[in-house]
PDB file with one MODEL, atoms N, CA, C and O in Angstrom:
MODEL        1
ATOM      1  N   MET A   1      49.650 -62.034 -23.881  1.00  0.00           N
ATOM      2  CA  MET A   1      49.631 -63.034 -22.806  1.00  0.00           C
ATOM      3  C   MET A   1      50.429 -62.588 -21.604  1.00  0.00           C
ATOM      4  O   MET A   1      50.044 -62.808 -20.455  1.00  0.00           O
ATOM      5  N   ARG A   2      51.559 -61.950 -21.899  1.00  0.00           N
ATOM      6  CA  ARG A   2      52.444 -61.486 -20.812  1.00  0.00           C
ATOM      7  C   ARG A   2      51.719 -60.415 -19.967  1.00  0.00           C
ATOM      8  O   ARG A   2      51.812 -60.418 -18.739  1.00  0.00           O
ATOM      9  N   THR A   3      51.005 -59.512 -20.636  1.00  0.00           N
ATOM     10  CA  THR A   3      50.263 -58.444 -19.943  1.00  0.00           C
ATOM     11  C   THR A   3      49.212 -59.067 -19.021  1.00  0.00           C
ATOM     12  O   THR A   3      49.051 -58.625 -17.883  1.00  0.00           O
ATOM     13  N   LEU A   4      48.510 -60.067 -19.492  1.00  0.00           N
ATOM     14  CA  LEU A   4      47.513 -60.725 -18.671  1.00  0.00           C
ATOM     15  C   LEU A   4      48.163 -61.373 -17.444  1.00  0.00           C
ATOM     16  O   LEU A   4      47.656 -61.264 -16.327  1.00  0.00           O
ATOM     17  N   PHE A   5      49.254 -62.023 -17.665  1.00  0.00           N
ATOM     18  CA  PHE A   5      49.969 -62.687 -16.569  1.00  0.00           C
ATOM     19  C   PHE A   5      50.463 -61.688 -15.519  1.00  0.00           C
ATOM     20  O   PHE A   5      50.401 -61.958 -14.320  1.00  0.00           O
ATOM     21  N   LEU A   6      50.957 -60.529 -15.982  1.00  0.00           N
ATOM     22  CA  LEU A   6      51.456 -59.549 -15.056  1.00  0.00           C
ATOM     23  C   LEU A   6      50.313 -58.820 -14.307  1.00  0.00           C
ATOM     24  O   LEU A   6      50.498 -58.382 -13.172  1.00  0.00           O
ATOM     25  N   SER A   7      49.174 -58.697 -14.926  1.00  0.00           N
ATOM     26  CA  SER A   7      48.049 -58.010 -14.282  1.00  0.00           C
ATOM     27  C   SER A   7      47.216 -58.899 -13.370  1.00  0.00           C
ATOM     28  O   SER A   7      46.416 -58.397 -12.581  1.00  0.00           O
ATOM     29  N   LEU A   8      47.391 -60.200 -13.466  1.00  0.00           N
ATOM     30  CA  LEU A   8      46.604 -61.145 -12.682  1.00  0.00           C
ATOM     31  C   LEU A   8      46.712 -60.892 -11.177  1.00  0.00           C
ATOM     32  O   LEU A   8      45.676 -60.898 -10.512  1.00  0.00           O
ATOM     33  N   PRO A   9      47.892 -60.669 -10.596  1.00  0.00           N
ATOM     34  CA  PRO A   9      47.938 -60.399  -9.123  1.00  0.00           C
ATOM     35  C   PRO A   9      47.096 -59.194  -8.733  1.00  0.00           C
ATOM     36  O   PRO A   9      46.442 -59.203  -7.690  1.00  0.00           O
ATOM     37  N   PHE A  10      47.106 -58.166  -9.557  1.00  0.00           N
ATOM     38  CA  PHE A  10      46.312 -56.951  -9.223  1.00  0.00           C
ATOM     39  C   PHE A  10      44.830 -57.218  -9.273  1.00  0.00           C
ATOM     40  O   PHE A  10      44.074 -56.690  -8.458  1.00  0.00           O
ATOM     41  N   LEU A  11      44.403 -58.032 -10.220  1.00  0.00           N
ATOM     42  CA  LEU A  11      43.006 -58.374 -10.317  1.00  0.00           C
ATOM     43  C   LEU A  11      42.557 -59.221  -9.137  1.00  0.00           C
ATOM     44  O   LEU A  11      41.447 -59.055  -8.630  1.00  0.00           O
ATOM     45  N   LEU A  12      43.414 -60.118  -8.707  1.00  0.00           N
ATOM     46  CA  LEU A  12      43.090 -60.960  -7.560  1.00  0.00           C
ATOM     47  C   LEU A  12      43.003 -60.122  -6.269  1.00  0.00           C
ATOM     48  O   LEU A  12      42.116 -60.331  -5.441  1.00  0.00           O
ATOM     49  N   MET A  13      43.940 -59.173  -6.114  1.00  0.00           N
ATOM     50  CA  MET A  13      43.890 -58.291  -4.923  1.00  0.00           C
ATOM     51  C   MET A  13      42.626 -57.460  -4.907  1.00  0.00           C
ATOM     52  O   MET A  13      42.000 -57.307  -3.858  1.00  0.00           O
ATOM     53  N   ALA A  14      42.231 -56.910  -6.074  1.00  0.00           N
ATOM     54  CA  ALA A  14      41.077 -56.079  -6.119  1.00  0.00           C
ATOM     55  C   ALA A  14      39.818 -56.891  -5.803  1.00  0.00           C
ATOM     56  O   ALA A  14      38.959 -56.427  -5.054  1.00  0.00           O
ATOM     57  N   SER A  15      39.704 -58.075  -6.354  1.00  0.00           N
ATOM     58  CA  SER A  15      38.517 -58.876  -6.131  1.00  0.00           C
ATOM     59  C   SER A  15      38.380 -59.264  -4.662  1.00  0.00           C
ATOM     60  O   SER A  15      37.263 -59.340  -4.151  1.00  0.00           O
ATOM     61  N   SER A  16      39.507 -59.512  -3.967  1.00  0.00           N
ATOM     62  CA  SER A  16      39.406 -59.886  -2.541  1.00  0.00           C
ATOM     63  C   SER A  16      39.029 -58.651  -1.713  1.00  0.00           C
ATOM     64  O   SER A  16      38.352 -58.784  -0.693  1.00  0.00           O
ATOM     65  N   ALA A  17      39.451 -57.465  -2.131  1.00  0.00           N
ATOM     66  CA  ALA A  17      39.054 -56.269  -1.408  1.00  0.00           C
ATOM     67  C   ALA A  17      37.561 -56.008  -1.519  1.00  0.00           C
ATOM     68  O   ALA A  17      36.921 -55.608  -0.546  1.00  0.00           O
ATOM     69  N   PHE A  18      37.001 -56.235  -2.721  1.00  0.00           N
ATOM     70  CA  PHE A  18      35.578 -56.046  -2.882  1.00  0.00           C
ATOM     71  C   PHE A  18      34.763 -57.085  -2.165  1.00  0.00           C
ATOM     72  O   PHE A  18      33.606 -56.833  -1.828  1.00  0.00           O
ATOM     73  N   ALA A  19      35.319 -58.224  -1.924  1.00  0.00           N
ATOM     74  CA  ALA A  19      34.587 -59.334  -1.301  1.00  0.00           C
ATOM     75  C   ALA A  19      34.530 -59.245   0.209  1.00  0.00           C
ATOM     76  O   ALA A  19      33.806 -60.005   0.852  1.00  0.00           O
ATOM     77  N   GLN A  20      35.313 -58.292   0.798  1.00  0.00           N
ATOM     78  CA  GLN A  20      35.307 -58.170   2.239  1.00  0.00           C
ATOM     79  C   GLN A  20      33.935 -57.708   2.738  1.00  0.00           C
ATOM     80  O   GLN A  20      33.353 -56.757   2.216  1.00  0.00           O
ATOM     81  N   ALA A  21      33.450 -58.385   3.730  1.00  0.00           N
ATOM     82  CA  ALA A  21      32.118 -58.035   4.265  1.00  0.00           C
ATOM     83  C   ALA A  21      32.256 -56.936   5.276  1.00  0.00           C
ATOM     84  O   ALA A  21      33.242 -56.884   6.012  1.00  0.00           O
ATOM     85  N   MET A  22      31.266 -56.039   5.326  1.00  0.00           N
ATOM     86  CA  MET A  22      31.259 -54.990   6.350  1.00  0.00           C
ATOM     87  C   MET A  22      30.747 -55.602   7.617  1.00  0.00           C
ATOM     88  O   MET A  22      30.002 -56.582   7.597  1.00  0.00           O
ATOM     89  N   PRO A  23      31.160 -55.003   8.753  1.00  0.00           N
ATOM     90  CA  PRO A  23      30.669 -55.499  10.058  1.00  0.00           C
ATOM     91  C   PRO A  23      29.170 -55.326  10.144  1.00  0.00           C
ATOM     92  O   PRO A  23      28.621 -54.368   9.601  1.00  0.00           O
ATOM     93  N   ASN A  24      28.513 -56.230  10.811  1.00  0.00           N
ATOM     94  CA  ASN A  24      27.060 -56.178  11.009  1.00  0.00           C
ATOM     95  C   ASN A  24      26.783 -56.087  12.512  1.00  0.00           C
ATOM     96  O   ASN A  24      27.145 -56.981  13.277  1.00  0.00           O
ATOM     97  N   SER A  25      26.145 -55.007  12.917  1.00  0.00           N
ATOM     98  CA  SER A  25      25.896 -54.783  14.350  1.00  0.00           C
ATOM     99  C   SER A  25      25.029 -55.898  14.971  1.00  0.00           C
ATOM    100  O   SER A  25      25.112 -56.132  16.177  1.00  0.00           O
ATOM    101  N   LEU A  26      24.224 -56.568  14.188  1.00  0.00           N
ATOM    102  CA  LEU A  26      23.363 -57.604  14.707  1.00  0.00           C
ATOM    103  C   LEU A  26      24.164 -58.849  15.132  1.00  0.00           C
ATOM    104  O   LEU A  26      23.671 -59.682  15.893  1.00  0.00           O
ATOM    105  N   ASN A  27      25.373 -58.959  14.643  1.00  0.00           N
ATOM    106  CA  ASN A  27      26.257 -60.096  14.987  1.00  0.00           C
ATOM    107  C   ASN A  27      27.283 -59.736  16.036  1.00  0.00           C
ATOM    108  O   ASN A  27      28.110 -60.572  16.402  1.00  0.00           O
ATOM    109  N   MET A  28      27.248 -58.484  16.539  1.00  0.00           N
ATOM    110  CA  MET A  28      28.267 -58.006  17.460  1.00  0.00           C
ATOM    111  C   MET A  28      27.622 -57.512  18.751  1.00  0.00           C
ATOM    112  O   MET A  28      26.444 -57.152  18.750  1.00  0.00           O
ATOM    113  N   THR A  29      28.364 -57.488  19.841  1.00  0.00           N
ATOM    114  CA  THR A  29      27.876 -56.942  21.070  1.00  0.00           C
ATOM    115  C   THR A  29      27.912 -55.395  20.996  1.00  0.00           C
ATOM    116  O   THR A  29      28.536 -54.816  20.106  1.00  0.00           O
ATOM    117  N   CYS A  30      27.239 -54.764  21.936  1.00  0.00           N
ATOM    118  CA  CYS A  30      27.220 -53.309  21.992  1.00  0.00           C
ATOM    119  C   CYS A  30      28.642 -52.798  22.191  1.00  0.00           C
ATOM    120  O   CYS A  30      29.083 -51.885  21.493  1.00  0.00           O
ATOM    121  N   ALA A  31      29.349 -53.381  23.132  1.00  0.00           N
ATOM    122  CA  ALA A  31      30.713 -52.945  23.448  1.00  0.00           C
ATOM    123  C   ALA A  31      31.619 -53.073  22.225  1.00  0.00           C
ATOM    124  O   ALA A  31      32.414 -52.180  21.933  1.00  0.00           O
ATOM    125  N   ALA A  32      31.494 -54.168  21.532  1.00  0.00           N
ATOM    126  CA  ALA A  32      32.344 -54.407  20.344  1.00  0.00           C
ATOM    127  C   ALA A  32      32.051 -53.425  19.194  1.00  0.00           C
ATOM    128  O   ALA A  32      32.957 -52.955  18.506  1.00  0.00           O
ATOM    129  N   THR A  33      30.746 -53.133  19.012  1.00  0.00           N
ATOM    130  CA  THR A  33      30.348 -52.227  17.952  1.00  0.00           C
ATOM    131  C   THR A  33      30.805 -50.803  18.215  1.00  0.00           C
ATOM    132  O   THR A  33      31.362 -50.150  17.332  1.00  0.00           O
ATOM    133  N   SER A  34      30.568 -50.314  19.446  1.00  0.00           N
ATOM    134  CA  SER A  34      31.004 -48.961  19.791  1.00  0.00           C
ATOM    135  C   SER A  34      32.549 -48.866  19.829  1.00  0.00           C
ATOM    136  O   SER A  34      33.098 -47.824  19.470  1.00  0.00           O
ATOM    137  N   ALA A  35      33.224 -49.882  20.236  1.00  0.00           N
ATOM    138  CA  ALA A  35      34.698 -49.898  20.214  1.00  0.00           C
ATOM    139  C   ALA A  35      35.229 -49.831  18.790  1.00  0.00           C
ATOM    140  O   ALA A  35      36.235 -49.172  18.528  1.00  0.00           O
ATOM    141  N   LEU A  36      34.560 -50.507  17.880  1.00  0.00           N
ATOM    142  CA  LEU A  36      34.979 -50.464  16.485  1.00  0.00           C
ATOM    143  C   LEU A  36      34.850 -49.083  15.901  1.00  0.00           C
ATOM    144  O   LEU A  36      35.738 -48.643  15.172  1.00  0.00           O
ATOM    145  N   VAL A  37      33.774 -48.384  16.196  1.00  0.00           N
ATOM    146  CA  VAL A  37      33.610 -47.024  15.708  1.00  0.00           C
ATOM    147  C   VAL A  37      34.687 -46.127  16.349  1.00  0.00           C
ATOM    148  O   VAL A  37      35.309 -45.318  15.660  1.00  0.00           O
ATOM    149  N   SER A  38      34.898 -46.270  17.627  1.00  0.00           N
ATOM    150  CA  SER A  38      35.880 -45.489  18.323  1.00  0.00           C
ATOM    151  C   SER A  38      37.303 -45.726  17.809  1.00  0.00           C
ATOM    152  O   SER A  38      38.071 -44.776  17.652  1.00  0.00           O
ATOM    153  N   GLN A  39      37.648 -46.960  17.552  1.00  0.00           N
ATOM    154  CA  GLN A  39      38.997 -47.290  17.067  1.00  0.00           C
ATOM    155  C   GLN A  39      39.245 -46.843  15.646  1.00  0.00           C
ATOM    156  O   GLN A  39      40.323 -46.338  15.333  1.00  0.00           O
ATOM    157  N   ARG A  40      38.262 -47.021  14.779  1.00  0.00           N
ATOM    158  CA  ARG A  40      38.438 -46.691  13.344  1.00  0.00           C
ATOM    159  C   ARG A  40      38.177 -45.202  13.079  1.00  0.00           C
ATOM    160  O   ARG A  40      38.702 -44.648  12.113  1.00  0.00           O
ATOM    161  N   GLY A  41      37.397 -44.574  13.901  1.00  0.00           N
ATOM    162  CA  GLY A  41      37.061 -43.163  13.683  1.00  0.00           C
ATOM    163  C   GLY A  41      35.872 -42.989  12.780  1.00  0.00           C
ATOM    164  O   GLY A  41      34.966 -42.215  13.090  1.00  0.00           O
ATOM    165  N   ALA A  42      35.856 -43.689  11.672  1.00  0.00           N
ATOM    166  CA  ALA A  42      34.710 -43.674  10.750  1.00  0.00           C
ATOM    167  C   ALA A  42      34.614 -45.034  10.075  1.00  0.00           C
ATOM    168  O   ALA A  42      35.606 -45.554   9.563  1.00  0.00           O
ATOM    169  N   ILE A  43      33.410 -45.608  10.076  1.00  0.00           N
ATOM    170  CA  ILE A  43      33.229 -46.952   9.514  1.00  0.00           C
ATOM    171  C   ILE A  43      31.812 -47.156   9.048  1.00  0.00           C
ATOM    172  O   ILE A  43      30.868 -46.608   9.617  1.00  0.00           O
ATOM    173  N   VAL A  44      31.672 -47.949   8.011  1.00  0.00           N
ATOM    174  CA  VAL A  44      30.340 -48.330   7.525  1.00  0.00           C
ATOM    175  C   VAL A  44      29.964 -49.643   8.228  1.00  0.00           C
ATOM    176  O   VAL A  44      30.713 -50.619   8.206  1.00  0.00           O
ATOM    177  N   ILE A  45      28.758 -49.632   8.861  1.00  0.00           N
ATOM    178  CA  ILE A  45      28.290 -50.810   9.597  1.00  0.00           C
ATOM    179  C   ILE A  45      26.942 -51.212   9.033  1.00  0.00           C
ATOM    180  O   ILE A  45      26.079 -50.366   8.798  1.00  0.00           O
ATOM    181  N   GLY A  46      26.768 -52.491   8.819  1.00  0.00           N
ATOM    182  CA  GLY A  46      25.522 -52.993   8.362  1.00  0.00           C
ATOM    183  C   GLY A  46      24.587 -53.266   9.552  1.00  0.00           C
ATOM    184  O   GLY A  46      25.032 -53.571  10.659  1.00  0.00           O
ATOM    185  N   THR A  47      23.260 -53.144   9.283  1.00  0.00           N
ATOM    186  CA  THR A  47      22.300 -53.387  10.345  1.00  0.00           C
ATOM    187  C   THR A  47      21.221 -54.374   9.869  1.00  0.00           C
ATOM    188  O   THR A  47      20.160 -54.486  10.482  1.00  0.00           O
ATOM    189  N   GLY A  48      21.502 -55.075   8.786  1.00  0.00           N
ATOM    190  CA  GLY A  48      20.563 -56.024   8.210  1.00  0.00           C
ATOM    191  C   GLY A  48      20.902 -56.210   6.757  1.00  0.00           C
ATOM    192  O   GLY A  48      21.869 -55.627   6.266  1.00  0.00           O
ATOM    193  N   PRO A  49      20.125 -57.013   6.055  1.00  0.00           N
ATOM    194  CA  PRO A  49      20.422 -57.246   4.636  1.00  0.00           C
ATOM    195  C   PRO A  49      20.243 -55.958   3.848  1.00  0.00           C
ATOM    196  O   PRO A  49      19.168 -55.357   3.865  1.00  0.00           O
ATOM    197  N   ASN A  50      21.289 -55.538   3.163  1.00  0.00           N
ATOM    198  CA  ASN A  50      21.273 -54.320   2.333  1.00  0.00           C
ATOM    199  C   ASN A  50      20.952 -53.053   3.073  1.00  0.00           C
ATOM    200  O   ASN A  50      20.513 -52.084   2.453  1.00  0.00           O
ATOM    201  N   ILE A  51      21.152 -53.015   4.384  1.00  0.00           N
ATOM    202  CA  ILE A  51      20.935 -51.810   5.187  1.00  0.00           C
ATOM    203  C   ILE A  51      22.265 -51.474   5.865  1.00  0.00           C
ATOM    204  O   ILE A  51      22.843 -52.294   6.578  1.00  0.00           O
ATOM    205  N   PHE A  52      22.730 -50.257   5.625  1.00  0.00           N
ATOM    206  CA  PHE A  52      24.004 -49.870   6.240  1.00  0.00           C
ATOM    207  C   PHE A  52      24.100 -48.329   6.295  1.00  0.00           C
ATOM    208  O   PHE A  52      23.361 -47.633   5.599  1.00  0.00           O
ATOM    209  N   ASP A  53      25.016 -47.810   7.128  1.00  0.00           N
ATOM    210  CA  ASP A  53      25.236 -46.414   7.209  1.00  0.00           C
ATOM    211  C   ASP A  53      26.676 -46.215   7.748  1.00  0.00           C
ATOM    212  O   ASP A  53      27.325 -47.138   8.238  1.00  0.00           O
ATOM    213  N   ARG A  54      27.118 -44.975   7.624  1.00  0.00           N
ATOM    214  CA  ARG A  54      28.459 -44.630   8.095  1.00  0.00           C
ATOM    215  C   ARG A  54      28.348 -44.000   9.498  1.00  0.00           C
ATOM    216  O   ARG A  54      27.551 -43.090   9.728  1.00  0.00           O
ATOM    217  N   TYR A  55      29.160 -44.505  10.408  1.00  0.00           N
ATOM    218  CA  TYR A  55      29.177 -44.044  11.764  1.00  0.00           C
ATOM    219  C   TYR A  55      30.555 -43.481  12.090  1.00  0.00           C
ATOM    220  O   TYR A  55      31.579 -44.006  11.654  1.00  0.00           O
ATOM    221  N   VAL A  56      30.556 -42.406  12.863  1.00  0.00           N
ATOM    222  CA  VAL A  56      31.814 -41.723  13.171  1.00  0.00           C
ATOM    223  C   VAL A  56      31.993 -41.556  14.657  1.00  0.00           C
ATOM    224  O   VAL A  56      31.016 -41.556  15.405  1.00  0.00           O
ATOM    225  N   ALA A  57      33.217 -41.416  15.093  1.00  0.00           N
ATOM    226  CA  ALA A  57      33.539 -41.262  16.512  1.00  0.00           C
ATOM    227  C   ALA A  57      33.308 -39.838  16.981  1.00  0.00           C
ATOM    228  O   ALA A  57      32.963 -39.616  18.141  1.00  0.00           O
ATOM    229  N   ASN A  58      33.496 -38.862  16.085  1.00  0.00           N
ATOM    230  CA  ASN A  58      33.331 -37.447  16.451  1.00  0.00           C
ATOM    231  C   ASN A  58      33.223 -36.575  15.227  1.00  0.00           C
ATOM    232  O   ASN A  58      33.295 -37.065  14.100  1.00  0.00           O
ATOM    233  N   GLN A  59      33.048 -35.270  15.441  1.00  0.00           N
ATOM    234  CA  GLN A  59      32.849 -34.268  14.368  1.00  0.00           C
ATOM    235  C   GLN A  59      33.999 -34.257  13.388  1.00  0.00           C
ATOM    236  O   GLN A  59      33.805 -33.926  12.218  1.00  0.00           O
ATOM    237  N   ARG A  60      35.166 -34.601  13.823  1.00  0.00           N
ATOM    238  CA  ARG A  60      36.382 -34.542  12.986  1.00  0.00           C
ATOM    239  C   ARG A  60      36.239 -35.365  11.708  1.00  0.00           C
ATOM    240  O   ARG A  60      36.901 -35.073  10.712  1.00  0.00           O
ATOM    241  N   TYR A  61      35.398 -36.374  11.723  1.00  0.00           N
ATOM    242  CA  TYR A  61      35.232 -37.251  10.579  1.00  0.00           C
ATOM    243  C   TYR A  61      34.114 -36.838   9.635  1.00  0.00           C
ATOM    244  O   TYR A  61      33.778 -37.569   8.703  1.00  0.00           O
ATOM    245  N   CYS A  62      33.541 -35.669   9.877  1.00  0.00           N
ATOM    246  CA  CYS A  62      32.441 -35.107   8.994  1.00  0.00           C
ATOM    247  C   CYS A  62      33.032 -33.950   8.190  1.00  0.00           C
ATOM    248  O   CYS A  62      34.078 -33.405   8.542  1.00  0.00           O
ATOM    249  N   ASN A  63      32.367 -33.598   7.140  1.00  0.00           N
ATOM    250  CA  ASN A  63      32.707 -32.430   6.337  1.00  0.00           C
ATOM    251  C   ASN A  63      32.428 -31.153   7.127  1.00  0.00           C
ATOM    252  O   ASN A  63      31.723 -31.182   8.136  1.00  0.00           O
ATOM    253  N   ASN A  64      32.980 -30.046   6.670  1.00  0.00           N
ATOM    254  CA  ASN A  64      32.760 -28.764   7.341  1.00  0.00           C
ATOM    255  C   ASN A  64      31.298 -28.352   7.326  1.00  0.00           C
ATOM    256  O   ASN A  64      30.843 -27.649   8.229  1.00  0.00           O
ATOM    257  N   GLN A  65      30.560 -28.779   6.313  1.00  0.00           N
ATOM    258  CA  GLN A  65      29.137 -28.407   6.168  1.00  0.00           C
ATOM    259  C   GLN A  65      28.214 -29.384   6.904  1.00  0.00           C
ATOM    260  O   GLN A  65      26.992 -29.340   6.758  1.00  0.00           O
ATOM    261  N   GLN A  66      28.831 -30.270   7.703  1.00  0.00           N
ATOM    262  CA  GLN A  66      28.037 -31.282   8.372  1.00  0.00           C
ATOM    263  C   GLN A  66      28.167 -31.135   9.930  1.00  0.00           C
ATOM    264  O   GLN A  66      29.102 -30.529  10.454  1.00  0.00           O
ATOM    265  N   THR A  67      27.205 -31.709  10.588  1.00  0.00           N
ATOM    266  CA  THR A  67      27.209 -31.799  12.026  1.00  0.00           C
ATOM    267  C   THR A  67      26.981 -33.257  12.431  1.00  0.00           C
ATOM    268  O   THR A  67      26.616 -34.077  11.588  1.00  0.00           O
ATOM    269  N   THR A  68      27.182 -33.579  13.656  1.00  0.00           N
ATOM    270  CA  THR A  68      26.949 -34.968  14.118  1.00  0.00           C
ATOM    271  C   THR A  68      25.581 -35.052  14.843  1.00  0.00           C
ATOM    272  O   THR A  68      25.105 -34.118  15.488  1.00  0.00           O
ATOM    273  N   THR A  69      25.016 -36.219  14.679  1.00  0.00           N
ATOM    274  CA  THR A  69      23.809 -36.579  15.440  1.00  0.00           C
ATOM    275  C   THR A  69      24.068 -37.941  16.089  1.00  0.00           C
ATOM    276  O   THR A  69      24.660 -38.824  15.467  1.00  0.00           O
ATOM    277  N   PRO A  70      23.627 -38.111  17.337  1.00  0.00           N
ATOM    278  CA  PRO A  70      23.873 -39.402  18.020  1.00  0.00           C
ATOM    279  C   PRO A  70      23.248 -40.561  17.234  1.00  0.00           C
ATOM    280  O   PRO A  70      22.201 -40.426  16.600  1.00  0.00           O
ATOM    281  N   ALA A  71      23.927 -41.681  17.304  1.00  0.00           N
ATOM    282  CA  ALA A  71      23.451 -42.873  16.579  1.00  0.00           C
ATOM    283  C   ALA A  71      23.372 -44.090  17.509  1.00  0.00           C
ATOM    284  O   ALA A  71      24.322 -44.430  18.215  1.00  0.00           O
ATOM    285  N   TRP A  72      22.232 -44.710  17.477  1.00  0.00           N
ATOM    286  CA  TRP A  72      22.017 -45.953  18.252  1.00  0.00           C
ATOM    287  C   TRP A  72      21.710 -47.055  17.275  1.00  0.00           C
ATOM    288  O   TRP A  72      20.983 -46.860  16.301  1.00  0.00           O
ATOM    289  N   LEU A  73      22.272 -48.218  17.543  1.00  0.00           N
ATOM    290  CA  LEU A  73      22.050 -49.404  16.691  1.00  0.00           C
ATOM    291  C   LEU A  73      21.565 -50.579  17.522  1.00  0.00           C
ATOM    292  O   LEU A  73      21.841 -50.663  18.719  1.00  0.00           O
ATOM    293  N   GLN A  74      20.853 -51.469  16.891  1.00  0.00           N
ATOM    294  CA  GLN A  74      20.531 -52.734  17.559  1.00  0.00           C
ATOM    295  C   GLN A  74      21.756 -53.638  17.431  1.00  0.00           C
ATOM    296  O   GLN A  74      22.332 -53.764  16.350  1.00  0.00           O
ATOM    297  N   THR A  75      22.146 -54.260  18.530  1.00  0.00           N
ATOM    298  CA  THR A  75      23.266 -55.182  18.512  1.00  0.00           C
ATOM    299  C   THR A  75      22.781 -56.536  19.047  1.00  0.00           C
ATOM    300  O   THR A  75      21.620 -56.703  19.420  1.00  0.00           O
ATOM    301  N   SER A  76      23.703 -57.481  19.069  1.00  0.00           N
ATOM    302  CA  SER A  76      23.261 -58.830  19.507  1.00  0.00           C
ATOM    303  C   SER A  76      22.811 -58.881  20.961  1.00  0.00           C
ATOM    304  O   SER A  76      22.074 -59.786  21.351  1.00  0.00           O
ATOM    305  N   ASP A  77      23.254 -57.904  21.774  1.00  0.00           N
ATOM    306  CA  ASP A  77      22.887 -57.946  23.206  1.00  0.00           C
ATOM    307  C   ASP A  77      22.027 -56.780  23.661  1.00  0.00           C
ATOM    308  O   ASP A  77      21.556 -56.779  24.798  1.00  0.00           O
ATOM    309  N   GLN A  78      21.803 -55.764  22.788  1.00  0.00           N
ATOM    310  CA  GLN A  78      20.991 -54.600  23.173  1.00  0.00           C
ATOM    311  C   GLN A  78      20.138 -54.135  22.035  1.00  0.00           C
ATOM    312  O   GLN A  78      20.574 -54.134  20.884  1.00  0.00           O
ATOM    313  N   ALA A  79      18.914 -53.736  22.342  1.00  0.00           N
ATOM    314  CA  ALA A  79      18.049 -53.173  21.310  1.00  0.00           C
ATOM    315  C   ALA A  79      18.438 -51.774  20.908  1.00  0.00           C
ATOM    316  O   ALA A  79      18.243 -51.389  19.755  1.00  0.00           O
ATOM    317  N   GLN A  80      18.980 -51.005  21.822  1.00  0.00           N
ATOM    318  CA  GLN A  80      19.407 -49.640  21.568  1.00  0.00           C
ATOM    319  C   GLN A  80      20.816 -49.466  22.179  1.00  0.00           C
ATOM    320  O   GLN A  80      20.987 -49.384  23.395  1.00  0.00           O
ATOM    321  N   CYS A  81      21.809 -49.413  21.278  1.00  0.00           N
ATOM    322  CA  CYS A  81      23.223 -49.270  21.725  1.00  0.00           C
ATOM    323  C   CYS A  81      23.775 -47.987  21.134  1.00  0.00           C
ATOM    324  O   CYS A  81      23.735 -47.803  19.918  1.00  0.00           O
ATOM    325  N   PHE A  82      24.294 -47.090  21.976  1.00  0.00           N
ATOM    326  CA  PHE A  82      24.935 -45.878  21.440  1.00  0.00           C
ATOM    327  C   PHE A  82      26.309 -46.280  20.858  1.00  0.00           C
ATOM    328  O   PHE A  82      27.170 -46.778  21.583  1.00  0.00           O
ATOM    329  N   VAL A  83      26.502 -46.063  19.565  1.00  0.00           N
ATOM    330  CA  VAL A  83      27.741 -46.475  18.926  1.00  0.00           C
ATOM    331  C   VAL A  83      28.610 -45.299  18.523  1.00  0.00           C
ATOM    332  O   VAL A  83      29.793 -45.479  18.237  1.00  0.00           O
ATOM    333  N   GLY A  84      28.051 -44.105  18.494  1.00  0.00           N
ATOM    334  CA  GLY A  84      28.808 -42.933  18.035  1.00  0.00           C
ATOM    335  C   GLY A  84      27.830 -41.943  17.393  1.00  0.00           C
ATOM    336  O   GLY A  84      26.779 -41.627  17.950  1.00  0.00           O
ATOM    337  N   TYR A  85      28.208 -41.474  16.218  1.00  0.00           N
ATOM    338  CA  TYR A  85      27.434 -40.440  15.578  1.00  0.00           C
ATOM    339  C   TYR A  85      27.305 -40.691  14.077  1.00  0.00           C
ATOM    340  O   TYR A  85      28.028 -41.497  13.492  1.00  0.00           O
ATOM    341  N   ARG A  86      26.362 -39.973  13.481  1.00  0.00           N
ATOM    342  CA  ARG A  86      26.233 -39.921  12.013  1.00  0.00           C
ATOM    343  C   ARG A  86      26.512 -38.488  11.593  1.00  0.00           C
ATOM    344  O   ARG A  86      26.241 -37.550  12.343  1.00  0.00           O
ATOM    345  N   CYS A  87      27.046 -38.322  10.408  1.00  0.00           N
ATOM    346  CA  CYS A  87      27.249 -36.964   9.856  1.00  0.00           C
ATOM    347  C   CYS A  87      25.983 -36.591   9.083  1.00  0.00           C
ATOM    348  O   CYS A  87      25.457 -37.365   8.283  1.00  0.00           O
ATOM    349  N   ARG A  88      25.521 -35.379   9.357  1.00  0.00           N
ATOM    350  CA  ARG A  88      24.318 -34.865   8.701  1.00  0.00           C
ATOM    351  C   ARG A  88      24.586 -33.413   8.232  1.00  0.00           C
ATOM    352  O   ARG A  88      25.299 -32.655   8.890  1.00  0.00           O
ATOM    353  N   ASP A  89      24.002 -33.059   7.097  1.00  0.00           N
ATOM    354  CA  ASP A  89      24.173 -31.702   6.553  1.00  0.00           C
ATOM    355  C   ASP A  89      23.573 -30.706   7.557  1.00  0.00           C
ATOM    356  O   ASP A  89      22.470 -30.906   8.066  1.00  0.00           O
ATOM    357  N   ARG A  90      24.334 -29.617   7.832  1.00  0.00           N
ATOM    358  CA  ARG A  90      23.869 -28.591   8.759  1.00  0.00           C
ATOM    359  C   ARG A  90      22.614 -27.865   8.220  1.00  0.00           C
ATOM    360  O   ARG A  90      21.699 -27.538   8.976  1.00  0.00           O
ATOM    361  N   LEU A  91      22.600 -27.630   6.925  1.00  0.00           N
ATOM    362  CA  LEU A  91      21.514 -26.901   6.290  1.00  0.00           C
ATOM    363  C   LEU A  91      20.164 -27.588   6.509  1.00  0.00           C
ATOM    364  O   LEU A  91      19.164 -26.914   6.757  1.00  0.00           O
ATOM    365  N   PHE A  92      20.125 -28.898   6.421  1.00  0.00           N
ATOM    366  CA  PHE A  92      18.868 -29.663   6.493  1.00  0.00           C
ATOM    367  C   PHE A  92      18.657 -30.280   7.835  1.00  0.00           C
ATOM    368  O   PHE A  92      17.680 -31.002   8.034  1.00  0.00           O
ATOM    369  N   HIS A  93      19.554 -30.019   8.778  1.00  0.00           N
ATOM    370  CA  HIS A  93      19.423 -30.615  10.103  1.00  0.00           C
ATOM    371  C   HIS A  93      18.432 -29.789  10.914  1.00  0.00           C
ATOM    372  O   HIS A  93      18.719 -28.634  11.229  1.00  0.00           O
ATOM    373  N   SER A  94      17.294 -30.337  11.256  1.00  0.00           N
ATOM    374  CA  SER A  94      16.239 -29.620  11.950  1.00  0.00           C
ATOM    375  C   SER A  94      16.172 -29.900  13.432  1.00  0.00           C
ATOM    376  O   SER A  94      15.408 -29.242  14.138  1.00  0.00           O
ATOM    377  N   ARG A  95      16.939 -30.848  13.931  1.00  0.00           N
ATOM    378  CA  ARG A  95      16.890 -31.117  15.347  1.00  0.00           C
ATOM    379  C   ARG A  95      18.142 -30.727  16.033  1.00  0.00           C
ATOM    380  O   ARG A  95      18.259 -30.893  17.247  1.00  0.00           O
TER     381      ARG A  95
ENDMDL
END
């Protein structure tokens, strides 16, 4: 019983971390979405139900075997908003 009591705070902290929602570009302005990527450096952003990807501010947030490609998202105020970049494997990058 004591073990359960002592581990309860850790379980509660873990469950609240998993419950945090990722930002959704459809609920944000273009300026807010691009600023979020710029400030965090790398972040996962949702673009609809069960649709998401990782966006980065620059090459520094990608692996050595990856390169960046420009990323545009739909936001609440723009259909095409440049938010930063996506990391893509160099080997399979054809463009």
